[in-house]
N, C-alpha and C positions, 0 to 999 in steps of 0.2 A: 809538476814537471819542471816548470821554470825555477821554482824554489830549490829543487834538488840539484839542478845544474849549477845554480848560483853557489850552493854550499860546496860543491866539488871544486868550483873555480876558486873559492876562498881558501880551501885546503891546499890547493896547488900553489896559490900565491904565498900562503904562510910557509909552506915547505921550501919554496925558493928563497924566501926571506931568511929562513933559519940556516940554510946551507950557504947562502951567499950574502950574508949580512954586510960584509965589507967589500963585496965585489961591486964593480961599477960598469956602466955601459961604455960602449966604444967612444961616446961623446963626452964621457967623464961624469955623467949624472948618476948618483947612487941608485942602485936597484930598488932599495926600500922606498925611496921617494916616488919612483915610477910606479911601484906596486900600490902605494897609498893613493896616488892620483887615479890609477885604474880602478882601485877599489871605490874611491869616491864617485867616479863616473858610473860604476856598476850600481852603487847604492842609489844614485840619482835616477838612473834608468829604472831601477826597481820601483822607486817611489812614483816615477811617472807612470810606470805600468800599473801600479796599484791604484793610482788616481784615475787612470783610464778605465781600469776594471770597475772602480766604484761608480764613475760616471756612466759607464755602459750598463752597469747593473740598475742604476736609477732610471736610465733612459729605457732599458728593456722592460722594467716594471711599469713605467709610464705608458710605453707602447702596448704592453700586455693589457693594462687597464683600458686604454683606448680601444684596443682590439675587442675586449670583452663588451665594451659599450656599443661598438659598431655591430658586433654579432647579435647583441640583444636588440638593437635597433633594426637590424636586418630581419630578425625573427618577427618583430612586431609588424614591419612593413609587409613581410610575406603573408602574415596572418590577415592583415588588413586587405591586402590584394586579393586573397582568397575570398574574403567576405564580399569585396566589391564585385568579384567575378560572379559569385552566387547571386548577389543583388541584381547584377546586370542580366543574368539569365532569368531571374524572377520578373523583372520589369519587361524583358523582351517577351516572356510568356504572357504577361498581362496585356501587353500591346497587341500581340497576335490575337488574343481572345477578344479584345475590344474591337479590333478590325473585323474579326469574324462576326461579332454581334452587330456591328454597324452595318455590315453587308446584309446580314439576316434581317435586321430592322428595316433597311431600305427595301428589301424584297417583300417583306410582310406589308409595309406601308403602301407599296405599289399595288399589291394584290387587294388590300383593303380599299384603296382609293377606287380601283376599278369596280369592286363590289358595291361600294357606296354610290357610285355613279349609276350603276344599273338599278339599285334600289330607288334612287331619286327619280329615275326615268319611269319606273313602274308606278311610283307614287303619283307623279304628274299625270300619267295616263289614267290612273284610277280616279283621280279628282275630276279629270275632264269628262269621264263617263258617268260620274256619280250625279246624284240629285243636286240641283243648283242652290245650295244653302251656304251662308257665310262666305260668299264668293270672294269678297275683298280680303277678308282675313286669311283664307286658305291660299289665295294666289299670292298675297304678300309674304306668307310663310315660305311658299315655294321659291319666290324671288330671292329671299334672304338666304335660303339654303344653297341656291345656285351660286350666289356671290361668295358664300363661305367656301364652297368647294374649289374655287379658283384662287382663294387667298392663301399665299404661301406661309403666312404668319400664324395660321390656324392649324393646330396640331391634328393628327389623325384621330386621336382620342376624342377631341372636342367635336370633330366632324361626325364621328360615329355617334356620340352622345346626342347631338342635336337632330340628326336624321332619325334616330330611333325614338327620340322624344316626339317628333312630328308624326311618326307612325303610331305611337301610343295615343296621341290626340285624335288622329283619324279613327283609330280603333274604338275609342270611347264614343265617337259619334254614333256608332252602331247600337249602343245600349242606352242611349239617353233620349229624352224628349225635351224639345226646346221650342219656345215661342219668340218670334221676332216680328218687327214691323218692317214692311217693305212695299215698294210700288211695283205692281206687276200688271201685265196686260190681260184683261178679261174681255173677251169678245172685241179685241183690238182697241180697247180703251184702257189707258193707264189708270189704275185704281190703287189707293192705299189700303193695304190689307194686313191682317194678322196671319203670319205664316207659322204653321205648326209642323215641326219635323218629328216623325215617329221613328227613331233610329234611322236606319237606311231603308226601311220598308216602304215608307210613303211620305210624301210632302203635300200638305194640304194648306189651303188658305181660306180666309173668310173676311168679308168686308167689315169695316168698323161698325156699320149698323146691323151686322149679323143677318142680312137679308140675302146674301149671295155667297156661295161656297164653290171651291174648285179644287181639283187634284192635278198635280203635275204629271204629264205624260212624258217619260224619258225617251220613248220611241220617237215622238213627234217634236220633243223639246218645247212643248207649249202647255199652257194651263187649260184644262178641260172643265167646263162648268158642270156642277153636280146638281141633282134634284134638290128642291127646297126641303124635302123630307129629312135630309141629313144635317140641315143647319143647326138644329137644336143639339144634336150629339157633338158636332164639331165645336159649337160654342161652349158646351160643358167640358170638352177635352182641353180647350184653350184655357179655361178657368182653372182646371186642375193642374195644368202644366205651369201656370203662374202661381200655384199654391193659394188660389183664391177660394177653393172649395175642396172638400175632402175627396179622396180617391174613391171612385166607383166604376162599375163596368159601363162602357159605352160602345156603341157600334160605329165603326169608322170604315170607310172604303179603303182598306189597305190593299197592298199588292202593287205591282208595277205593270204598266201596260207595255207589252212588247211590240216592237214594230214588225209589221208583216213583210 
């Protein structure tokens, strides 16, 4: 458009120059000189316009390139933001699940602790009512378990394991035979004896010289002297429990004397 107007302008100028080559302005300056000056200015303006267009083209290209870079960067940031949002939702879901599990764990641990406390109380009561054997060992185990139950650094799993380990030990007492030496009162006199425990069925003792035997009466919590006729069988039972003789049948005063 600008080039077309400029060509028309030049044609007009050349026409005026042709018809008025010798004419002059009112101030006496030749018209051709004026036309040449105007033409020079037009050419200069045109060059300036071309230079401006070139500069603008280069700048617009640079701006377009920068815009493309920014649009690419914007797309990358939007994609990254979308991923971060998804990750945030995932982490929030995990956090919620961990909180739920922690609450559930606290509830289960509280219920387990109450259950273990009741089991320990029943175990203590059963030991108190049981035959008096390995008293120091069993009472020491109970004391350790009580201390463990109030220790915050001991996990619930460890408390469960140790209490049920104690239950297993107590259960094994009912199916084993054991001989130990202890001092008991026979006829109100302290005497060193061999104590033989037959499961939880009966607790018998015999003096070291094998001349006197007794059975523990759980009802009276005392030792009751037995007839001398049972001394030989109890002596043989003690030897078998110590693996000093082969296993054979013997007659023992088994059973528990109930209080009236």
